[in-house]
N, C-alpha and C positions, 0 to 999 in steps of 0.2 A: 602694583598697578602697572598695566601695559603703558607703552609710550602714548598711544591714542588717548587712553583714559587720563593719564597724567596731564597731557596737554589740555584736555577739556576741563579737568578740575582746576588747573592753574588759571585758565582764561576766565571762566565763570567764577571761580573761587576768589580770585583777586578782586574782581568787581564786587562780589558779595562782602568781602572783608572790609573794603574801604567804605562801602555803604553802611555797614552795621557798626563800624568802629571809628571812622573818621568823619564822614558826612554828618553822622549823629552817633553818639555813644549809647547804643542800645544796652539797657541794663535791667535789673530786676524791677518789674512793675511797668516798664515801658509798653504802651499800647501801640502796636504796629498794624497798619493797614497795608497789605501787600498784594498787588495784582500779579497775575501770571504764575500762581503757585505751582501749576502743573508743568511749567516750562523748565528749561535747563537751569536758569538762574534762580528761579523760585524754589526749586527742589533743594538748593543749597541754602538759600536765605531763610526759609521757613524753619527748618530744624536748628539752624545755627542761632537764629534769633531766640528760639525757645531755650536753647542751651544757655543763652545769656540772661534768661529770666523774663523775657518779654511775653506779653499776651499777644498772640498773632491772629489777626482777622484776615483770612485768605480770601482773595477774590479770583474767581474763575469765570471763563466765558460761556461754559455750558454745564448743565446739570451732571453730565457723566463724569466730570472731573472732581466732583465734591468729595467722594469717598477717598480718592487718592490724596487730596489736600488734607483730609483729616488724618490719614496715615502718616503724613509728613509732620504732624504735630499741631496743626492749626486748631485754635480754640473755638473758632467759628468760621464758617465758609459761606460766602455770599456769591450769587451769580449776578454779575453786574448788569445784565440785560433785563433782569426781572425786578421791577419795583424800584422804590427810592432807596438807593444804596446808603446815602447819608443818614436817612431816618433809621435804617436798620443798624448802622454803626452806633448811632446815639442810643438806640434801644438796648443793644447788647452791652454797652458800657455804662448803662444807667445815667446817661446824659453827659458823661465825661468826654466822649468822642476820642479820636486817635491823637496820640502825641506826634506821630509822623506817618506820612503816606509815601509809599514807593509806587509810582504810577508809570508803567511802561506802555500804556495804551494810548495816551495822548489826547487828541481832540475830543473824542466822544465821552471821555470820563473825567476830564479836567475839572469841570464844575462840581461834579459829585465828590471828587477828591478834596477840593478846597473846602466844600461844605461839611466834610467829615472830620475836619481838624478842630481841636480844642483851641482856645485863645493861646497865642504864641506858639502854636504848633508849626511843624515843618513839612512843607510839600516838596518831595524829591522827585523831579521828573527824570526818569531813567530810560525813556524810549518814546516812540510815537508810531505804534503799529497801525493806528487809524488816522494818522496825519498829525502835523505839529499842533501843539496846544495854542489857543488864541493868545494874543498879547494881553498883558495884565497891567492895568493902571496901578501905580504905586499906592495911591489912595485907597484902592480896593482892599489891599492887604491890611491896611490900618482899620478900615471899616469892619472887616470880618474878624477882628480880634488880634491885630498886630501880628499877622502871620509871617512866616519866613518861607522863601521860595528859592530853590537851587536846582541847577542842572550840572551835576558833577561828571567828570570824565576820567578815564583810566590813565591818561598820560601824566597826571599829577600825583599818581599813587604807585607804590611798589610794595607788595605785601606777600611775596611768594612763600617765605618761610612760615608765616603764620597760617597760610592756607594749607600747606602740606602737613603741618602739625595737626590742624583740625581734621583733615581727611584721615590721617593715620589713626586718630582717636575715634573715628567713626561718627563724627558729629553730623555728617550728611552723606547721602548716597553718592557713590562714585561710578556707578554703572551708567552706560549710555543706552539710549532707546533702540537705535538701529544703525547698522553700518551699510553704506551704499558705495558701490564702485564709482569712480570718478565720472564714468560715462553716463551715470544715472543722477547726476547732480540736480537736474531739473526736478526729478521725482522727490529728491531730498528737500528741496526748497518748497515744493508744493505741500509736503507733509508738515513742514514747520508753519507755513502761512495759513494752512487750513485748520491748524490746531490739532491735527491727528497725532503729531509727535508728542510723547509724554515724557520727554527727557532729551538729553544731548543727542545730536545726530553726528555720525562720523562719516567723512568722505575718505576713501582709501584709493591709492593708485590702482 
């Protein structure tokens, strides 16, 4: 791996590692609902979760990303802007729903994410691309099935060795989507925010 790719794999990979192994120990039979499968983090998490034995329900923002999500190993792919996502999760799992949800969208998907969880399921807020999720009353978590809610962060975790081992074994793709010179940083950010980027973006001097 080049130094650019190694840096990308480490940053996103460490995040994926603690989410899949520390925040919740994903294992055989775990039902995962994962937003942003086509993004840099999702492209690592989806195949890694499959390697751990999970059933992965990928969530994408547009229909054009569905095929790519399936290539990454998702057992089902949903477009979150189309229809009732929670109902589709329940239907796909025969009423079991998801054991945990990784939601990086935030405000616009938070309610659907909570409603997609089984009793005692875990909601993991990992970002807020549409704005911060609304405040949650503690009693609401009880009423909806004694749910768990967390917002983990990188500072409390260090997992580089495990990430590099997983990358070396080919558990997830290590290529980046596109390389931009530093003076085109604006274009790079626009590609990410618009959803055009289908993987990690590299800025070079």
